[in-house]
C-alpha positions as a Markdown table, in Angstrom:
| # | Residue | x | y | z |
|---|---|---|---|---|
| 1 | Met | -6.4 | -11.6 | -31.9 |
| 2 | Gly | -7.6 | -10.2 | -28.5 |
| 3 | Glu | -7.3 | -6.7 | -26.9 |
| 4 | Leu | -4.6 | -5.0 | -25.2 |
| 5 | Ile | -5.7 | -4.6 | -21.6 |
| 6 | Gly | -3.5 | -2.3 | -19.4 |
| 7 | Tyr | -3.0 | -2.3 | -15.6 |
| 8 | Gly | -1.4 | 0.5 | -13.7 |
| 9 | Arg | -1.0 | 0.7 | -10.0 |
| 10 | Val | 0.8 | 3.2 | -7.5 |
| 11 | Ser | 1.0 | 2.5 | -3.9 |
| 12 | Ser | -0.3 | 5.7 | -2.3 |
| 13 | Arg | -2.9 | 8.3 | -3.4 |
| 14 | Ser | -0.3 | 11.0 | -3.2 |
| 15 | Gln | 1.6 | 9.3 | -6.1 |
| 16 | Ser | 0.7 | 9.8 | -10.0 |
| 17 | Leu | -0.2 | 7.3 | -12.5 |
| 18 | Asp | 0.6 | 9.6 | -15.5 |
| 19 | Ile | 3.8 | 8.0 | -16.4 |
| 20 | Gln | 2.3 | 4.4 | -16.4 |
| 21 | Ile | -0.7 | 5.7 | -18.2 |
| 22 | Ala | 1.5 | 7.4 | -21.0 |
| 23 | Ala | 3.5 | 4.2 | -21.2 |
| 24 | Leu | 0.6 | 1.9 | -21.5 |
| 25 | Thr | -1.3 | 3.9 | -24.2 |
| 26 | Ala | 2.0 | 4.3 | -26.3 |
| 27 | Ala | 2.3 | 0.4 | -26.1 |
| 28 | Gly | -1.3 | 0.4 | -27.9 |
| 29 | Val | -3.6 | -0.2 | -25.0 |
| 30 | Ala | -6.8 | 1.9 | -25.7 |
| 31 | Thr | -7.8 | 4.3 | -22.7 |
| 32 | Glu | -11.2 | 2.5 | -22.3 |
| 33 | His | -9.0 | -0.7 | -21.5 |
| 34 | Leu | -7.0 | 0.7 | -18.7 |
| 35 | Tyr | -7.5 | -0.6 | -15.2 |
| 36 | Leu | -5.8 | 1.9 | -12.8 |
| 37 | Glu | -5.8 | 2.2 | -8.8 |
| 38 | Lys | -4.1 | 3.6 | -6.2 |
| 39 | Val | -3.7 | 0.9 | -3.5 |
| 40 | Ser | -0.7 | -1.1 | -1.9 |
| 41 | Gly | 0.3 | -4.1 | -3.8 |
| 42 | Arg | 1.2 | -5.8 | -0.6 |
| 43 | Lys | -2.5 | -6.3 | 0.2 |
| 44 | Gln | -4.0 | -9.7 | -0.9 |
| 45 | Thr | -7.5 | -8.2 | -1.3 |
| 46 | Gly | -8.8 | -4.7 | -1.9 |
| 47 | Arg | -7.3 | -4.1 | -5.3 |
| 48 | Ala | -10.7 | -3.6 | -6.9 |
| 49 | Ala | -9.4 | -2.6 | -10.6 |
| 50 | Leu | -7.2 | -5.8 | -10.6 |
| 51 | Glu | -9.9 | -8.0 | -9.1 |
| 52 | Asp | -12.4 | -6.5 | -11.9 |
| 53 | Leu | -9.7 | -6.9 | -14.6 |
| 54 | Leu | -8.9 | -10.6 | -13.8 |
| 55 | Gly | -12.8 | -11.3 | -13.1 |
| 56 | Arg | -14.5 | -9.9 | -16.4 |
| 57 | Gly | -12.2 | -7.5 | -17.9 |
| 58 | Ile | -10.0 | -10.1 | -19.9 |
| 59 | Arg | -10.9 | -12.7 | -22.4 |
| 60 | Lys | -9.0 | -15.4 | -24.1 |
| 61 | Gly | -6.8 | -14.2 | -26.6 |
| 62 | Asp | -6.2 | -10.8 | -24.8 |
| 63 | Thr | -2.9 | -9.7 | -23.6 |
| 64 | Leu | -2.6 | -8.0 | -20.3 |
| 65 | Val | 0.0 | -5.2 | -20.2 |
| 66 | Cys | 1.8 | -3.5 | -17.4 |
| 67 | Thr | 4.9 | -1.5 | -17.0 |
| 68 | Arg | 6.6 | -3.6 | -14.3 |
| 69 | Leu | 5.9 | -6.7 | -12.4 |
| 70 | Asp | 5.9 | -5.0 | -9.2 |
| 71 | Arg | 3.1 | -2.8 | -10.2 |
| 72 | Leu | 1.0 | -5.9 | -10.9 |
| 73 | Ala | 2.1 | -7.8 | -7.6 |
| 74 | Arg | 4.5 | -7.5 | -4.6 |
| 75 | Ser | 4.8 | -11.0 | -3.6 |
| 76 | Thr | 5.7 | -14.2 | -5.6 |
| 77 | Arg | 2.8 | -16.2 | -4.3 |
| 78 | Asp | 0.3 | -13.3 | -5.8 |
| 79 | Leu | 2.2 | -13.1 | -8.8 |
| 80 | Leu | 2.1 | -16.8 | -9.5 |
| 81 | His | -1.5 | -16.8 | -8.6 |
| 82 | Ile | -2.3 | -14.0 | -11.1 |
| 83 | Ala | -0.1 | -15.9 | -13.8 |
| 84 | Glu | -2.2 | -19.0 | -13.1 |
| 85 | Thr | -5.4 | -17.0 | -13.5 |
| 86 | Leu | -4.1 | -15.5 | -16.8 |
| 87 | Asp | -3.1 | -18.9 | -18.0 |
| 88 | Asp | -6.4 | -20.4 | -17.2 |
| 89 | Lys | -8.2 | -17.7 | -19.1 |
| 90 | Gly | -5.8 | -18.0 | -22.1 |
| 91 | Val | -4.5 | -14.5 | -21.5 |
| 92 | Ser | -0.8 | -13.4 | -22.3 |
| 93 | Leu | 1.1 | -11.0 | -20.1 |
| 94 | Arg | 3.4 | -8.3 | -21.5 |
| 95 | Val | 5.8 | -6.3 | -19.3 |
| 96 | Leu | 7.0 | -3.3 | -20.9 |
| 97 | Glu | 10.2 | -2.7 | -18.9 |
| 98 | Gln | 11.1 | -6.3 | -18.4 |
| 99 | Pro | 11.3 | -8.8 | -21.3 |
| 100 | Ile | 8.4 | -10.9 | -20.1 |
| 101 | Asp | 6.3 | -13.3 | -22.5 |
| 102 | Thr | 4.4 | -15.9 | -20.4 |
| 103 | Thr | 3.5 | -17.9 | -23.5 |
| 104 | Thr | 7.1 | -19.4 | -23.5 |
| 105 | Pro | 8.7 | -21.8 | -20.7 |
| 106 | Thr | 11.6 | -19.3 | -20.7 |
| 107 | Gly | 9.2 | -16.4 | -20.2 |
| 108 | Lys | 7.5 | -18.1 | -17.3 |
| 109 | Leu | 10.9 | -19.0 | -15.6 |
| 110 | Phe | 12.0 | -15.1 | -15.9 |
| 111 | Phe | 8.6 | -14.1 | -14.8 |
| 112 | Thr | 9.0 | -16.3 | -11.7 |
| 113 | Met | 12.5 | -15.3 | -11.0 |
| 114 | Leu | 11.7 | -11.6 | -11.3 |
| 115 | Gly | 8.7 | -11.9 | -8.9 |
| 116 | Ala | 10.9 | -13.5 | -6.4 |
| 117 | Phe | 13.6 | -10.7 | -6.6 |
| 118 | Gly | 10.8 | -8.1 | -6.4 |
| 119 | Glu | 9.6 | -9.7 | -3.2 |
| 120 | Phe | 13.1 | -9.9 | -1.7 |
| 121 | Glu | 13.8 | -6.2 | -2.5 |
| 122 | Ala | 10.5 | -5.2 | -0.9 |
| 123 | Ser | 11.5 | -7.0 | 2.4 |
| 124 | Ile | 14.7 | -5.6 | 2.3 |
| 125 | Arg | 13.4 | -2.1 | 1.9 |
| 126 | Ala | 10.9 | -2.7 | 4.8 |
| 127 | Glu | 13.5 | -4.0 | 7.1 |
| 128 | Arg | 16.0 | -1.1 | 6.3 |
| 129 | Gln | 12.8 | 1.4 | 7.2 |
| 130 | Arg | 12.1 | -0.5 | 10.4 |
| 131 | Glu | 15.8 | -0.1 | 11.5 |
| 132 | Gly | 15.6 | 3.7 | 10.6 |
| 133 | Ile | 12.6 | 4.1 | 12.8 |
| 134 | Asp | 14.1 | 2.1 | 15.5 |
| 135 | Ala | 17.2 | 4.2 | 15.3 |
| 136 | Ala | 15.1 | 7.4 | 15.4 |
| 137 | Leu | 13.2 | 6.3 | 18.4 |
| 138 | Ala | 16.5 | 5.5 | 20.2 |
| 139 | Lys | 17.3 | 9.2 | 19.8 |
| 140 | Gly | 14.8 | 10.2 | 22.4 |
| 141 | Asp | 12.8 | 13.2 | 22.4 |
| 142 | Asp | 14.0 | 14.4 | 18.9 |
| 143 | Ser | 12.6 | 11.4 | 17.2 |
| 144 | Pro | 9.8 | 12.3 | 14.6 |
| 145 | Phe | 8.1 | 9.0 | 15.7 |
| 146 | Arg | 7.4 | 9.9 | 19.3 |
| 147 | Gly | 4.0 | 11.1 | 18.4 |
| 148 | Arg | 2.5 | 14.5 | 19.4 |
| 149 | Pro | 3.4 | 15.8 | 22.8 |
| 150 | Pro | 0.9 | 15.8 | 25.5 |
| 151 | Ser | -1.4 | 18.8 | 25.3 |
| 152 | Ile | -2.8 | 18.4 | 28.9 |
| 153 | Asp | -0.6 | 18.4 | 32.0 |
| 154 | Pro | -1.7 | 15.7 | 34.5 |
| 155 | Lys | -0.3 | 17.6 | 37.4 |
| 156 | Gln | -2.3 | 20.5 | 36.6 |
| 157 | Ile | -5.4 | 18.1 | 36.4 |
| 158 | Leu | -4.6 | 16.4 | 39.9 |
| 159 | Ala | -3.9 | 20.1 | 41.4 |
| 160 | Leu | -7.3 | 21.2 | 40.3 |
| 161 | Arg | -9.0 | 18.1 | 41.8 |
| 162 | Glu | -7.2 | 18.6 | 45.0 |
| 163 | Glu | -8.9 | 22.0 | 44.9 |
| 164 | Gly | -12.0 | 20.4 | 44.8 |
| 165 | Leu | -13.1 | 20.9 | 41.2 |
| 166 | Thr | -15.4 | 17.9 | 39.6 |
| 167 | Pro | -14.0 | 16.3 | 36.4 |
| 168 | Thr | -16.8 | 18.3 | 34.5 |
| 169 | Ala | -15.4 | 21.8 | 36.0 |
| 170 | Ile | -11.8 | 20.6 | 35.3 |
| 171 | Ser | -12.6 | 19.8 | 31.6 |
| 172 | Glu | -14.4 | 23.1 | 31.3 |
| 173 | Lys | -11.6 | 25.2 | 32.9 |
| 174 | Leu | -8.9 | 23.6 | 30.7 |
| 175 | Gly | -10.9 | 23.4 | 27.4 |
| 176 | Val | -10.3 | 19.6 | 27.2 |
| 177 | Ala | -12.8 | 16.6 | 26.9 |
| 178 | Arg | -14.2 | 15.2 | 30.2 |
| 179 | Ser | -13.1 | 11.7 | 29.3 |
| 180 | Ser | -9.5 | 13.1 | 29.0 |
| 181 | Val | -9.7 | 14.2 | 32.5 |
| 182 | Tyr | -11.0 | 10.8 | 33.8 |
| 183 | Arg | -8.3 | 9.0 | 31.8 |
| 184 | Leu | -5.4 | 11.1 | 33.4 |
| 185 | Met | -7.0 | 11.0 | 36.8 |
| 186 | Thr | -7.0 | 7.3 | 36.6 |
| 187 | Ser | -3.4 | 6.7 | 35.1 |
| 188 | Val | -1.8 | 8.8 | 37.6 |
| 189 | Ser | -3.8 | 7.8 | 40.7 |
């Protein structure tokens, strides 16, 4: 019998892996067999811990353990690719919060269906987020997505230019970068 190899992932640096680590170690994964990372699951590359785990971290007879399928991958294609890699290496998959055992045809079917539902849910969430941002932008000046208000008044720059000041003198007088003065002068001319 092989080793239990754990994989945990959160989507952003501000999130904590503590809950996943506790669940994986409670399931029997030794801490030296934990592969953990803080990176988006939507990216096809850049998941160094997962790449290391799939490349050299697992061997025939091992069992990959994760808390949920969406921690392993966020797209059905990626999930199926990972499942194929595990199958080729003779590695089983155990998902703690979902009854998945990829050694059986029924387990493989359930695994694929959950992956499809996870991808669908992520797409719906992204669509709702986009709708919320669009609605906030439609509000106008009160929107948190409008960006930082301008710190330089273009009219003030033009007035100083009309007084005969050079762009360097204007930038020194206003305490802004000379490149900003040039950019504003060309955008309002």
